[in-house]
Backbone as CSV, one residue per row, in Angstrom:
resi,resn,N_x,N_y,N_z,CA_x,CA_y,CA_z,C_x,C_y,C_z
1,UNK,-54.441,-45.093,-44.911,-55.636,-44.258,-44.803,-56.688,-44.976,-43.967
2,UNK,-57.620,-44.241,-43.416,-58.689,-44.797,-42.592,-59.427,-45.902,-43.332
3,UNK,-59.904,-46.889,-42.559,-60.667,-47.977,-43.162,-62.046,-47.519,-43.617
4,UNK,-62.482,-46.347,-43.135,-63.750,-45.768,-43.571,-63.524,-45.096,-44.914
5,UNK,-64.376,-45.407,-45.879,-64.167,-44.873,-47.225,-64.352,-43.360,-47.252
6,UNK,-63.532,-42.653,-48.035,-63.623,-41.192,-48.089,-64.729,-40.719,-49.021
7,UNK,-65.029,-39.438,-48.930,-65.921,-38.803,-49.896,-65.210,-37.575,-50.451
8,UNK,-65.267,-37.431,-51.759,-64.736,-36.257,-52.443,-65.915,-35.383,-52.832
9,UNK,-65.893,-34.131,-52.404,-66.991,-33.207,-52.684,-66.476,-32.105,-53.593
10,UNK,-67.091,-31.974,-54.755,-66.735,-30.885,-55.663,-67.676,-29.718,-55.423
11,UNK,-67.079,-28.572,-55.080,-67.842,-27.344,-54.867,-67.582,-26.360,-55.991
12,UNK,-68.552,-25.493,-56.236,-68.323,-24.377,-57.142,-67.509,-23.311,-56.428
13,UNK,-67.207,-22.248,-57.129,-66.404,-21.185,-56.527,-67.185,-19.925,-56.280
14,UNK,-68.463,-20.083,-55.888,-69.307,-18.915,-55.626,-68.930,-18.312,-54.272
15,UNK,-69.691,-17.344,-53.817,-69.329,-16.642,-52.585,-69.476,-17.543,-51.374
16,UNK,-68.741,-17.214,-50.320,-68.801,-17.995,-49.088,-70.197,-17.975,-48.478
17,UNK,-70.890,-16.845,-48.611,-72.246,-16.745,-48.060,-73.138,-17.818,-48.666
18,UNK,-72.983,-18.050,-49.967,-73.803,-19.053,-50.645,-73.395,-20.473,-50.281
19,UNK,-72.195,-20.663,-49.734,-71.684,-22.002,-49.457,-71.712,-22.365,-47.982
20,UNK,-72.152,-21.470,-47.115,-72.049,-21.726,-45.678,-72.741,-23.016,-45.247
21,UNK,-73.935,-23.269,-45.759,-74.678,-24.448,-45.337,-73.949,-25.734,-45.711
22,UNK,-73.470,-25.818,-46.952,-72.788,-27.043,-47.373,-71.440,-27.188,-46.679
23,UNK,-70.775,-26.075,-46.366,-69.519,-26.163,-45.617,-69.766,-26.735,-44.220
24,UNK,-70.848,-26.312,-43.585,-71.190,-26.872,-42.269,-71.470,-28.372,-42.387
25,UNK,-72.147,-28.763,-43.448,-72.414,-30.185,-43.670,-71.118,-30.972,-43.862
26,UNK,-70.191,-30.392,-44.591,-68.913,-31.059,-44.822,-68.175,-31.269,-43.510
27,UNK,-68.180,-30.259,-42.662,-67.521,-30.375,-41.356,-68.189,-31.472,-40.528
28,UNK,-69.505,-31.547,-40.585,-70.223,-32.595,-39.845,-69.903,-33.976,-40.417
29,UNK,-69.875,-34.103,-41.730,-69.560,-35.389,-42.360,-68.144,-35.828,-42.005
30,UNK,-67.250,-34.841,-41.881,-65.853,-35.139,-41.563,-65.698,-35.773,-40.187
31,UNK,-66.687,-35.658,-39.337,-66.612,-36.270,-38.007,-66.668,-37.800,-38.092
32,UNK,-67.200,-38.320,-39.200,-67.389,-39.772,-39.310,-66.574,-40.418,-40.429
33,UNK,-66.032,-39.615,-41.350,-65.271,-40.210,-42.462,-64.347,-39.158,-43.051
34,UNK,-63.302,-39.578,-43.783,-62.416,-38.621,-44.450,-63.152,-37.890,-45.570
35,UNK,-62.848,-36.600,-45.714,-63.461,-35.776,-46.756,-62.371,-34.977,-47.467
36,UNK,-62.483,-34.908,-48.795,-61.649,-34.033,-49.613,-62.559,-33.092,-50.369
37,UNK,-62.236,-31.807,-50.381,-62.972,-30.826,-51.176,-62.146,-30.475,-52.399
38,UNK,-62.787,-30.472,-53.558,-62.201,-29.918,-54.777,-63.098,-28.750,-55.183
39,UNK,-62.522,-27.573,-55.353,-63.358,-26.400,-55.628,-63.091,-25.838,-57.021
40,UNK,-64.137,-25.239,-57.569,-64.007,-24.510,-58.822,-63.888,-23.024,-58.553
41,UNK,-64.460,-22.243,-59.460,-64.417,-20.793,-59.307,-64.484,-20.054,-60.623
42,UNK,-65.078,-20.692,-61.627,-65.094,-20.119,-62.964,-65.742,-18.758,-63.060
43,UNK,-66.852,-18.553,-62.364,-67.558,-17.271,-62.452,-66.723,-16.150,-61.854
44,UNK,-66.096,-16.419,-60.720,-65.268,-15.379,-60.097,-64.006,-15.132,-60.919
45,UNK,-63.472,-16.174,-61.536,-62.316,-15.992,-62.409,-62.679,-15.096,-63.582
46,UNK,-63.842,-15.309,-64.163,-64.284,-14.463,-65.273,-64.409,-13.006,-64.830
47,UNK,-64.944,-12.797,-63.624,-65.064,-11.432,-63.100,-63.688,-10.770,-62.964
48,UNK,-62.723,-11.498,-62.419,-61.377,-10.951,-62.242,-60.700,-10.688,-63.581
49,UNK,-60.891,-11.589,-64.539,-60.307,-11.382,-65.860,-60.864,-10.113,-66.503
50,UNK,-62.176,-9.905,-66.329,-62.797,-8.701,-66.882,-62.219,-7.446,-66.235
51,UNK,-62.050,-7.469,-64.909,-61.471,-6.318,-64.212,-60.069,-5.998,-64.716
52,UNK,-59.309,-7.039,-65.048,-57.924,-6.865,-65.465,-57.771,-6.697,-66.971
53,UNK,-58.892,-6.703,-67.683,-58.849,-6.489,-69.123,-58.369,-7.677,-69.919
54,UNK,-58.529,-8.895,-69.364,-58.136,-10.117,-70.067,-59.399,-10.782,-70.599
55,UNK,-59.437,-11.059,-71.886,-60.621,-11.630,-72.515,-60.825,-13.075,-72.075
56,UNK,-62.069,-13.442,-71.757,-62.431,-14.831,-71.474,-62.891,-15.497,-72.760
57,UNK,-62.246,-16.602,-73.093,-62.610,-17.332,-74.311,-62.928,-18.785,-73.954
58,UNK,-63.944,-19.328,-74.630,-64.395,-20.683,-74.330,-64.548,-21.487,-75.621
59,UNK,-64.408,-22.787,-75.490,-64.623,-23.717,-76.597,-65.511,-24.839,-76.071
60,UNK,-66.781,-24.859,-76.524,-67.749,-25.844,-76.048,-67.831,-25.851,-74.521
61,UNK,-67.869,-24.651,-73.939,-68.026,-24.526,-72.501,-66.760,-24.681,-71.696
62,UNK,-65.640,-25.000,-72.331,-64.365,-25.165,-71.642,-63.529,-23.906,-71.830
63,UNK,-62.919,-23.443,-70.736,-62.150,-22.214,-70.789,-60.826,-22.411,-71.516
64,UNK,-60.561,-21.572,-72.508,-59.247,-21.540,-73.146,-58.318,-20.774,-72.213
65,UNK,-57.228,-21.414,-71.802,-56.353,-20.845,-70.778,-54.988,-20.529,-71.368
66,UNK,-54.841,-19.288,-71.844,-53.538,-18.855,-72.349,-52.681,-18.391,-71.176
67,UNK,-51.493,-17.869,-71.461,-50.565,-17.479,-70.402,-51.162,-16.422,-69.476
68,UNK,-51.818,-15.418,-70.059,-52.397,-14.347,-69.237,-53.524,-14.875,-68.364
69,UNK,-54.371,-15.719,-68.939,-55.480,-16.295,-68.168,-54.956,-17.197,-67.068
70,UNK,-53.908,-17.966,-67.368,-53.341,-18.874,-66.371,-52.822,-18.113,-65.158
71,UNK,-52.185,-16.970,-65.392,-51.646,-16.193,-64.284,-52.760,-15.730,-63.346
72,UNK,-53.883,-15.280,-63.926,-55.008,-14.845,-63.106,-55.669,-16.055,-62.439
73,UNK,-55.747,-17.157,-63.157,-56.283,-18.406,-62.594,-55.512,-18.822,-61.341
74,UNK,-54.183,-18.779,-61.416,-53.362,-19.164,-60.272,-53.615,-18.243,-59.080
75,UNK,-53.789,-16.957,-59.353,-53.998,-15.999,-58.270,-55.395,-16.105,-57.665
76,UNK,-56.416,-16.252,-58.510,-57.800,-16.222,-58.033,-58.251,-17.591,-57.518
77,UNK,-58.094,-18.632,-58.338,-58.548,-19.962,-57.934,-57.607,-20.557,-56.881
78,UNK,-56.306,-20.515,-57.189,-55.334,-21.090,-56.271,-55.042,-20.224,-55.066
79,UNK,-55.350,-18.933,-55.148,-55.074,-18.016,-54.047,-56.318,-17.599,-53.309
80,UNK,-57.085,-16.707,-53.894,-58.232,-16.100,-53.208,-59.265,-17.141,-52.778
81,UNK,-59.754,-17.933,-53.715,-60.859,-18.847,-53.403,-60.403,-19.959,-52.468
82,UNK,-59.246,-20.546,-52.735,-58.757,-21.611,-51.866,-58.551,-21.100,-50.443
83,UNK,-57.977,-19.892,-50.312,-57.743,-19.323,-48.986,-59.060,-19.036,-48.265
84,UNK,-60.041,-18.508,-48.973,-61.339,-18.210,-48.355,-62.010,-19.482,-47.830
85,UNK,-62.023,-20.527,-48.660,-62.661,-21.778,-48.255,-61.926,-22.417,-47.080
86,UNK,-60.599,-22.431,-47.148,-59.812,-23.030,-46.075,-60.049,-22.295,-44.756
87,UNK,-60.019,-20.969,-44.796,-60.239,-20.178,-43.584,-61.654,-20.380,-43.037
88,UNK,-62.645,-20.455,-43.917,-64.030,-20.656,-43.480,-64.189,-21.994,-42.776
89,UNK,-63.555,-23.033,-43.310,-63.638,-24.364,-42.696,-62.913,-24.396,-41.353
90,UNK,-61.796,-23.686,-41.257,-61.088,-23.597,-39.981,-61.967,-22.919,-38.929
91,UNK,-62.691,-21.885,-39.332,-63.593,-21.204,-38.390,-64.708,-22.123,-37.920
92,UNK,-65.090,-23.069,-38.772,-66.149,-24.013,-38.420,-65.618,-25.209,-37.625
93,UNK,-64.313,-25.219,-37.368,-63.749,-26.262,-36.523,-63.067,-27.403,-37.236
94,UNK,-62.946,-27.332,-38.560,-62.277,-28.393,-39.318,-60.780,-28.114,-39.432
95,UNK,-59.982,-29.159,-39.458,-58.539,-29.019,-39.658,-58.255,-28.963,-41.165
96,UNK,-58.701,-27.882,-41.781,-58.595,-27.737,-43.229,-57.184,-27.339,-43.647
97,UNK,-56.752,-27.876,-44.781,-55.439,-27.570,-45.340,-55.605,-27.283,-46.829
98,UNK,-55.205,-26.108,-47.266,-55.273,-25.778,-48.686,-54.137,-26.455,-49.452
99,UNK,-54.470,-27.156,-50.520,-53.472,-27.812,-51.358,-53.792,-27.537,-52.821
100,UNK,-52.783,-27.744,-53.671,-52.947,-27.540,-55.111,-52.691,-28.848,-55.838
101,UNK,-53.325,-29.008,-56.967,-53.152,-30.243,-57.722,-51.738,-30.503,-58.198
102,UNK,-50.892,-29.471,-58.147,-49.494,-29.672,-58.545,-48.639,-30.168,-57.378
103,UNK,-49.131,-30.075,-56.141,-48.336,-30.466,-54.979,-48.005,-31.952,-55.037
104,UNK,-46.726,-32.279,-54.970,-46.308,-33.668,-55.059,-46.588,-34.293,-56.412
105,UNK,-46.843,-33.454,-57.433,-47.196,-33.997,-58.748,-48.513,-34.753,-58.707
106,UNK,-49.431,-34.278,-57.858,-50.673,-34.999,-57.582,-51.528,-35.237,-58.827
107,UNK,-51.718,-34.205,-59.642,-52.572,-34.323,-60.832,-51.737,-34.058,-62.073
108,UNK,-51.813,-34.990,-63.005,-51.060,-34.871,-64.264,-51.930,-35.333,-65.423
109,UNK,-51.544,-34.951,-66.621,-52.267,-35.421,-67.795,-51.872,-34.673,-69.042
110,UNK,-52.350,-35.153,-70.194,-52.065,-34.468,-71.449,-52.907,-33.217,-71.593
111,UNK,-52.432,-32.297,-72.415,-53.222,-31.089,-72.670,-54.419,-31.394,-73.559
112,UNK,-55.483,-30.641,-73.320,-56.677,-30.741,-74.156,-56.458,-29.973,-75.452
113,UNK,-56.788,-30.574,-76.560,-56.581,-29.947,-77.865,-57.368,-28.650,-77.970
114,UNK,-56.687,-27.571,-78.358,-57.342,-26.297,-78.624,-57.624,-25.442,-77.410
115,UNK,-57.257,-25.909,-76.209,-57.554,-25.144,-74.996,-56.305,-24.557,-74.353
116,UNK,-55.136,-24.745,-74.965,-53.870,-24.201,-74.493,-53.467,-24.853,-73.176
117,UNK,-53.366,-24.095,-72.079,-52.854,-24.635,-70.816,-53.984,-25.281,-69.994
118,UNK,-54.586,-26.307,-70.564,-55.661,-27.051,-69.905,-55.383,-28.534,-70.063
119,UNK,-55.512,-29.293,-68.988,-55.308,-30.742,-69.018,-56.647,-31.432,-69.234
120,UNK,-56.647,-32.412,-70.113,-57.835,-33.230,-70.320,-57.609,-34.612,-69.703
121,UNK,-58.669,-35.225,-69.214,-58.639,-36.567,-68.629,-57.465,-36.743,-67.669
122,UNK,-57.429,-35.938,-66.614,-56.318,-36.003,-65.664,-56.316,-37.307,-64.869
123,UNK,-55.142,-37.669,-64.404,-54.985,-38.777,-63.472,-54.420,-38.221,-62.174
124,UNK,-54.790,-38.822,-61.057,-54.345,-38.324,-59.750,-53.548,-39.385,-59.014
125,UNK,-52.554,-38.911,-58.255,-51.787,-39.740,-57.332,-52.332,-39.437,-55.939
126,UNK,-52.770,-40.480,-55.237,-53.457,-40.272,-53.959,-52.513,-40.080,-52.780
127,UNK,-51.188,-40.162,-52.983,-50.251,-40.209,-51.857,-50.354,-38.996,-50.943
128,UNK,-50.308,-37.783,-51.507,-50.338,-36.571,-50.690,-51.658,-36.477,-49.918
129,UNK,-52.759,-36.715,-50.595,-54.067,-36.614,-49.948,-54.220,-37.689,-48.869
130,UNK,-53.749,-38.908,-49.133,-53.846,-39.976,-48.140,-53.082,-39.617,-46.874
131,UNK,-51.906,-39.000,-47.032,-51.116,-38.583,-45.878,-51.876,-37.555,-45.045
132,UNK,-52.495,-36.591,-45.716,-53.269,-35.568,-45.011,-54.495,-36.170,-44.328
133,UNK,-55.181,-37.069,-45.013,-56.367,-37.687,-44.426,-55.997,-38.543,-43.216
134,UNK,-54.882,-39.267,-43.307,-54.429,-40.077,-42.174,-54.104,-39.214,-40.962
135,UNK,-53.708,-37.967,-41.219,-53.380,-37.037,-40.128,-54.612,-36.298,-39.617
136,UNK,-55.787,-36.647,-40.132,-57.018,-36.022,-39.669,-57.318,-34.680,-40.302
137,UNK,-56.649,-34.370,-41.398,-56.864,-33.082,-42.059,-57.993,-33.163,-43.086
138,UNK,-58.481,-31.988,-43.457,-59.496,-31.875,-44.507,-58.871,-31.095,-45.669
139,UNK,-58.393,-31.789,-46.701,-57.757,-31.094,-47.833,-58.769,-30.294,-48.647
140,UNK,-58.367,-29.084,-49.030,-59.161,-28.216,-49.900,-58.316,-28.022,-51.164
141,UNK,-58.690,-28.684,-52.227,-57.827,-28.824,-53.402,-58.193,-27.864,-54.524
142,UNK,-57.188,-27.128,-54.995,-57.336,-26.295,-56.187,-57.111,-27.154,-57.424
143,UNK,-58.028,-27.105,-58.418,-57.915,-27.965,-59.594,-56.901,-27.449,-60.613
144,UNK,-55.665,-27.801,-60.401,-54.612,-27.511,-61.374,-53.710,-28.731,-61.439
145,UNK,-52.924,-28.835,-62.490,-52.052,-29.995,-62.622,-50.875,-29.696,-63.520
146,UNK,-50.088,-30.728,-63.773,-48.893,-30.612,-64.605,-49.086,-31.399,-65.895
147,UNK,-48.703,-30.773,-67.017,-48.779,-31.488,-68.287,-47.548,-32.373,-68.452
148,UNK,-47.393,-32.977,-69.609,-46.301,-33.931,-69.825,-44.932,-33.270,-69.814
149,UNK,-44.905,-31.954,-69.957,-43.639,-31.215,-69.881,-43.411,-30.619,-68.495
150,UNK,-44.319,-30.911,-67.554,-44.188,-30.381,-66.202,-44.648,-28.952,-66.050
151,UNK,-45.411,-28.438,-67.015,-45.922,-27.068,-66.947,-47.280,-27.039,-66.247
152,UNK,-47.507,-25.974,-65.465,-48.768,-25.838,-64.739,-49.912,-25.598,-65.713
153,UNK,-51.020,-26.294,-65.491,-52.191,-26.155,-66.352,-53.460,-26.089,-65.508
154,UNK,-54.469,-25.465,-66.078,-55.814,-25.449,-65.526,-56.412,-26.857,-65.679
155,UNK,-57.221,-27.268,-64.717,-57.958,-28.526,-64.809,-59.403,-28.243,-64.421
156,UNK,-60.341,-28.672,-65.239,-61.747,-28.516,-64.889,-62.003,-29.176,-63.539
157,UNK,-62.730,-28.495,-62.657,-62.914,-28.993,-61.292,-63.664,-30.319,-61.245
158,UNK,-64.631,-30.521,-62.147,-65.324,-31.812,-62.193,-64.346,-32.918,-62.573
159,UNK,-63.492,-32.645,-63.566,-62.505,-33.642,-63.995,-61.501,-33.939,-62.890
160,UNK,-61.050,-32.886,-62.193,-60.077,-33.075,-61.113,-60.678,-33.893,-59.976
161,UNK,-61.919,-33.599,-59.614,-62.553,-34.337,-58.519,-62.782,-35.798,-58.902
162,UNK,-63.113,-36.046,-60.171,-63.279,-37.430,-60.629,-61.962,-38.191,-60.547
163,UNK,-60.861,-37.541,-60.940,-59.546,-38.186,-60.881,-59.146,-38.484,-59.438
164,UNK,-59.400,-37.535,-58.542,-59.069,-37.722,-57.129,-59.901,-38.853,-56.533
165,UNK,-61.190,-38.889,-56.846,-62.058,-39.933,-56.321,-61.650,-41.301,-56.844
166,UNK,-61.297,-41.367,-58.113,-60.859,-42.637,-58.694,-59.605,-43.156,-58.009
167,UNK,-58.720,-42.239,-57.603,-57.468,-42.629,-56.951,-57.685,-43.012,-55.486
168,UNK,-58.536,-42.264,-54.789,-58.746,-42.484,-53.361,-59.751,-43.583,-53.065
169,UNK,-60.744,-43.743,-53.924,-61.859,-44.630,-53.642,-62.973,-43.896,-52.930
170,UNK,-63.975,-44.647,-52.479,-65.097,-44.029,-51.779,-66.119,-43.453,-52.733
171,UNK,-66.622,-42.274,-52.386,-67.712,-41.673,-53.144,-67.328,-40.277,-53.629
172,UNK,-67.932,-39.887,-54.740,-67.765,-38.549,-55.299,-69.124,-37.876,-55.357
173,UNK,-69.198,-36.642,-54.862,-70.418,-35.841,-54.984,-70.080,-34.594,-55.790
174,UNK,-70.689,-34.471,-56.954,-70.515,-33.301,-57.812,-71.675,-32.353,-57.537
175,UNK,-71.406,-31.275,-56.800,-72.450,-30.299,-56.504,-72.662,-29.394,-57.707
176,UNK,-73.909,-29.270,-58.131,-74.226,-28.433,-59.281,-75.512,-27.668,-58.986
177,UNK,-76.163,-27.147,-60.029,-77.358,-26.329,-59.819,-78.626,-27.035,-60.274
178,UNK,-78.571,-28.360,-60.340,-79.758,-29.135,-60.691,-79.725,-30.454,-59.944
179,UNK,-80.884,-31.005,-59.659,-80.976,-32.211,-58.847,-80.801,-33.457,-59.708
180,UNK,-79.633,-33.591,-60.294,-79.331,-34.795,-61.048,-79.706,-34.721,-62.511
181,UNK,-79.716,-35.885,-63.135,-79.964,-36.030,-64.573,-81.441,-36.279,-64.814
182,UNK,-81.969,-35.626,-65.824,-83.369,-35.815,-66.187,-83.484,-36.740,-67.393
183,UNK,-84.509,-37.590,-67.372,-84.769,-38.480,-68.493,-85.582,-37.792,-69.577
184,UNK,-85.942,-38.539,-70.601,-86.721,-37.978,-71.714,-88.079,-37.462,-71.241
185,UNK,-88.586,-38.027,-70.146,-89.880,-37.602,-69.603,-89.755,-36.416,-68.654
186,UNK,-88.524,-35.923,-68.463,-88.307,-34.788,-67.584,-88.157,-35.144,-66.120
187,UNK,-88.294,-36.415,-65.791,-88.187,-36.855,-64.406,-86.729,-37.175,-64.050
188,UNK,-86.392,-36.937,-62.804,-85.034,-37.233,-62.348,-84.769,-38.731,-62.378
189,UNK,-83.579,-39.100,-62.851,-83.164,-40.494,-62.875,-82.335,-40.769,-61.624
190,UNK,-82.738,-41.745,-60.836,-82.069,-42.012,-59.567,-80.708,-42.672,-59.750
191,UNK,-80.577,-43.580,-60.729,-79.320,-44.308,-60.888,-79.064,-44.612,-62.358
192,UNK,-77.794,-44.500,-62.758,-77.393,-44.766,-64.133,-76.126,-45.615,-64.166
193,UNK,-76.097,-46.581,-65.068,-74.863,-47.301,-65.365,-74.158,-46.548,-66.493
194,UNK,-72.869,-46.800,-66.724,-72.183,-46.140,-67.838,-72.877,-46.349,-69.181
195,UNK,-73.336,-47.576,-69.451,-73.993,-47.849,-70.733,-75.281,-47.042,-70.871
196,UNK,-76.050,-46.956,-69.805,-77.297,-46.187,-69.851,-77.018,-44.708,-70.059
197,UNK,-76.018,-44.187,-69.366,-75.681,-42.769,-69.501,-75.206,-42.440,-70.900
198,UNK,-74.351,-43.292,-71.457,-73.857,-43.047,-72.815,-74.998,-43.103,-73.825
199,UNK,-75.968,-43.976,-73.594,-77.126,-44.042,-74.476,-77.955,-42.771,-74.438
200,UNK,-78.125,-42.199,-73.252,-78.875,-40.951,-73.125,-78.138,-39.778,-73.766
201,UNK,-76.819,-39.797,-73.693,-76.036,-38.752,-74.364,-76.182,-38.888,-75.874
202,UNK,-76.075,-40.124,-76.374,-76.200,-40.364,-77.820,-77.569,-39.954,-78.341
203,UNK,-78.591,-40.125,-77.522,-79.958,-39.778,-77.929,-80.279,-38.299,-77.735
204,UNK,-79.348,-37.543,-77.134,-79.576,-36.126,-76.919,-80.412,-35.811,-75.698
205,UNK,-80.723,-36.835,-74.884,-81.501,-36.594,-73.665,-80.631,-35.873,-72.639
206,UNK,-79.407,-36.341,-72.490,-78.418,-35.619,-71.691,-77.684,-34.685,-72.648
207,UNK,-77.780,-33.390,-72.409,-77.225,-32.428,-73.371,-76.675,-31.215,-72.629
208,UNK,-76.044,-30.330,-73.387,-75.556,-29.064,-72.844,-74.509,-29.258,-71.760
209,UNK,-74.599,-28.428,-70.724,-73.611,-28.443,-69.661,-73.626,-29.701,-68.810
210,UNK,-74.705,-30.504,-68.909,-74.757,-31.734,-68.133,-73.834,-32.804,-68.717
211,UNK,-73.533,-32.723,-70.004,-72.706,-33.762,-70.639,-71.322,-33.871,-69.999
212,UNK,-70.566,-32.772,-69.856,-69.246,-32.926,-69.231,-69.317,-33.387,-67.776
213,UNK,-70.377,-33.011,-67.059,-70.522,-33.482,-65.678,-70.745,-34.992,-65.648
214,UNK,-71.571,-35.473,-66.564,-71.810,-36.920,-66.636,-70.529,-37.651,-67.031
215,UNK,-69.783,-37.093,-67.981,-68.514,-37.718,-68.365,-67.574,-37.804,-67.168
216,UNK,-67.537,-36.759,-66.339,-66.693,-36.773,-65.150,-67.153,-37.860,-64.180
217,UNK,-68.463,-37.956,-63.969,-68.993,-38.997,-63.082,-68.650,-40.388,-63.600
218,UNK,-68.725,-40.572,-64.913,-68.410,-41.874,-65.502,-66.933,-42.210,-65.355
219,UNK,-66.064,-41.195,-65.492,-64.633,-41.449,-65.297,-64.336,-41.841,-63.851
220,UNK,-65.111,-41.271,-62.929,-64.886,-41.575,-61.509,-65.166,-43.038,-61.188
221,UNK,-66.090,-43.661,-61.899,-66.455,-45.055,-61.608,-66.030,-45.997,-62.733
222,UNK,-65.213,-45.503,-63.657,-64.820,-46.282,-64.827,-63.744,-47.308,-64.536
223,UNK,-63.227,-47.936,-65.595,-62.200,-48.968,-65.456,-60.968,-48.456,-64.715
224,UNK,-60.469,-49.255,-63.787,-59.285,-48.894,-63.026,-59.538,-47.987,-61.845
225,UNK,-60.781,-47.545,-61.662,-61.104,-46.633,-60.560,-61.327,-47.401,-59.265
226,UNK,-60.991,-46.745,-58.142,-61.267,-47.311,-56.823,-62.560,-46.755,-56.232
227,UNK,-63.189,-45.822,-56.935,-64.400,-45.196,-56.401,-65.582,-46.161,-56.445
228,UNK,-66.460,-46.026,-55.465,-67.636,-46.883,-55.371,-68.800,-46.336,-56.180
229,UNK,-68.978,-45.026,-56.136,-70.068,-44.414,-56.892,-69.825,-42.922,-56.989
230,UNK,-70.510,-42.304,-57.953,-70.469,-40.855,-58.133,-71.903,-40.349,-58.138
231,UNK,-72.097,-39.157,-57.598,-73.440,-38.594,-57.462,-73.434,-37.163,-57.975
232,UNK,-74.361,-36.840,-58.859,-74.591,-35.450,-59.269,-75.778,-34.946,-58.474
233,UNK,-75.557,-33.892,-57.683,-76.594,-33.422,-56.754,-76.722,-31.913,-56.802
234,UNK,-77.862,-31.424,-56.328,-78.151,-29.995,-56.298,-77.514,-29.376,-55.050
235,UNK,-76.448,-28.602,-55.250,-75.759,-27.991,-54.122,-76.521,-26.855,-53.477
236,UNK,-77.608,-26.401,-54.108,-78.390,-25.293,-53.558,-79.463,-25.760,-52.583
237,UNK,-79.749,-27.054,-52.590,-80.843,-27.574,-51.781,-80.455,-27.641,-50.307
238,UNK,-81.466,-27.610,-49.439,-81.227,-27.764,-48.002,-80.684,-29.158,-47.730
239,UNK,-79.703,-29.253,-46.826,-79.079,-30.531,-46.467,-78.592,-31.272,-47.710
240,UNK,-77.979,-30.524,-48.645,-77.618,-31.078,-49.947,-76.679,-32.281,-49.840
241,UNK,-75.635,-32.165,-49.029,-74.667,-33.260,-48.939,-75.272,-34.476,-48.252
242,UNK,-75.978,-34.264,-47.165,-76.608,-35.376,-46.456,-77.580,-36.113,-47.379
243,UNK,-78.389,-35.380,-48.094,-79.377,-36.008,-48.979,-78.701,-36.766,-50.107
244,UNK,-77.594,-36.213,-50.632,-76.880,-36.885,-51.717,-76.271,-38.204,-51.247
245,UNK,-75.714,-38.205,-50.039,-75.013,-39.392,-49.551,-75.931,-40.409,-48.880
246,UNK,-76.998,-39.941,-48.254,-77.777,-40.828,-47.391,-79.235,-40.983,-47.790
247,UNK,-79.686,-40.235,-48.788,-81.063,-40.357,-49.257,-81.053,-40.488,-50.777
248,UNK,-82.204,-40.712,-51.350,-82.314,-40.879,-52.806,-82.399,-39.519,-53.494
249,UNK,-81.343,-38.728,-53.340,-81.297,-37.399,-53.943,-80.255,-37.388,-55.053
250,UNK,-80.503,-36.614,-56.093,-79.567,-36.548,-57.197,-79.582,-37.796,-58.047
251,UNK,-78.551,-37.954,-58.878,-78.421,-39.144,-59.727,-77.122,-39.849,-59.378
252,UNK,-77.212,-41.152,-59.118,-76.065,-41.946,-58.765,-75.535,-42.698,-59.981
253,UNK,-74.214,-42.737,-60.107,-73.560,-43.474,-61.194,-72.775,-44.620,-60.576
254,UNK,-73.045,-45.825,-61.057,-72.332,-47.007,-60.554,-71.799,-47.798,-61.732
255,UNK,-70.685,-48.458,-61.524,-70.100,-49.279,-62.577,-70.845,-50.605,-62.607
256,UNK,-71.521,-50.865,-63.723,-72.371,-52.068,-63.817,-71.540,-53.336,-63.760
């Protein structure tokens, strides 16, 4: 792989119109370093499930993925959204390639208790992505993986991107709808070590939907990881990726 460290960017699965600015930034960043995109799509998946009469069920914010939900997940996340993002990046001049977490057995892990076909704490094999990056491609990865029995499972996009970043090294940017982690005083925290982050979670300062994102960031820079740092940043902001990587935007997680 290139001697320049890669960046893994986790995107949501909202409409292409809402993502055009960050996609252009990704293409520009790709001119100077390898980039991997990991995309979600939970809101659009819920919409499709509703259209098809399949109930959406959640446990502490995590989607319960039964057989019926998995089939729609494969079609919408692995099909519609991945194809849209890949085609959009190609139009912008990037050599984008759509890939799935099951390709080459890239993402594997045990199932999460109570969530059915969902993998918890996934691990990634960097071989397939490294080959694509060495060839100058921009992988667009659907977050799915194989459980211990080799069955296809849903993987939370934050968890998948953390696993990929840990395997590849470099930096991880988790795009979300808030500019990083807030402290007890309501002010954004620029940098957190694992111990500091765990303390804020224990104290209830980091709460709600931010907790799983922080856990993903911590896994990206945790023991055995090759990643240099993880950043939680506001994907809605102007120049979101540039500010996350090159300015003091969002919250950075580093292994102390």
